C-alpha positions in Angstrom: -24.2 -9.1 26.2 -21.8 -7.4 28.7 -19.6 -10.5 29.1 -19.2 -10.8 25.3 -18.2 -7.2 24.9 -15.9 -7.4 27.9 -14.1 -10.4 26.3 -14.0 -8.7 22.9 -12.5 -5.5 24.4 -10.0 -7.6 26.4 -8.9 -9.4 23.2 -8.5 -6.1 21.3 -6.4 -4.7 24.2 -4.3 -7.9 24.2 -3.7 -7.5 20.5 -2.6 -3.9 21.0 -0.2 -4.9 23.8 1.2 -7.6 21.6 1.7 -5.1 18.7 3.6 -2.8 21.0 5.8 -5.5 22.5 6.5 -7.5 19.3 6.1 -5.1 16.3 8.3 -7.3 14.1 6.0 -10.3 14.5 4.8 -12.1 11.4 1.2 -11.2 12.3 1.9 -7.6 11.3 3.6 -8.3 7.9 2.2 -8.6 4.5 1.8 -12.1 3.1 4.8 -13.4 1.3 6.9 -10.4 2.4 10.3 -11.8 3.6 12.0 -8.5 4.0 13.0 -7.2 7.4 10.6 -4.5 8.7 12.0 -1.0 8.5 12.1 1.4 11.5 9.2 3.3 10.1 7.1 0.2 9.9 8.0 -0.8 13.4 7.1 2.7 14.8 3.8 2.6 12.8 3.0 -0.8 14.3 3.6 0.5 17.8 1.4 3.5 17.2 -1.3 1.3 15.8 -1.0 -0.8 18.9 -1.6 2.2 21.1 -4.7 3.1 19.0 -5.9 -0.5 19.3 -5.6 -0.4 23.1 -7.7 2.8 23.1 -10.4 1.1 20.9 -10.5 -1.9 23.2 -10.9 0.3 26.3 -13.7 2.2 24.4 -15.5 -1.1 23.7 -15.4 -2.0 27.4 -16.5 1.5 28.4 -19.4 1.5 26.0 -20.5 -2.0 27.0 -20.9 -1.0 30.6 -24.3 0.5 29.6 -25.6 -3.1 29.5 -24.9 -3.5 33.2 -27.4 -0.7 34.2 -30.2 -1.8 31.9 
C-alpha cells in the first residue's frame, strides 16, 4: 500500500510542477476554448500548482504510517 501511495503522491507533485512551469498548457484550459489565457488565469494555475504540490506531499506524508504497521 505504501508503494501505491508513494507513486500517487509523486504523480500529484509532478502535475503541480508541470502546472507551475507550463501554466498555458492545453491541459489546464476548458474544452473547445481557443482563446489565449489571461494573466489572471495563468497566475491562478500557478497557485493551484503550488496547492497541488502540497497535497502530493501530504499524501506521501500520510502514507508513511503504512511503513510502521
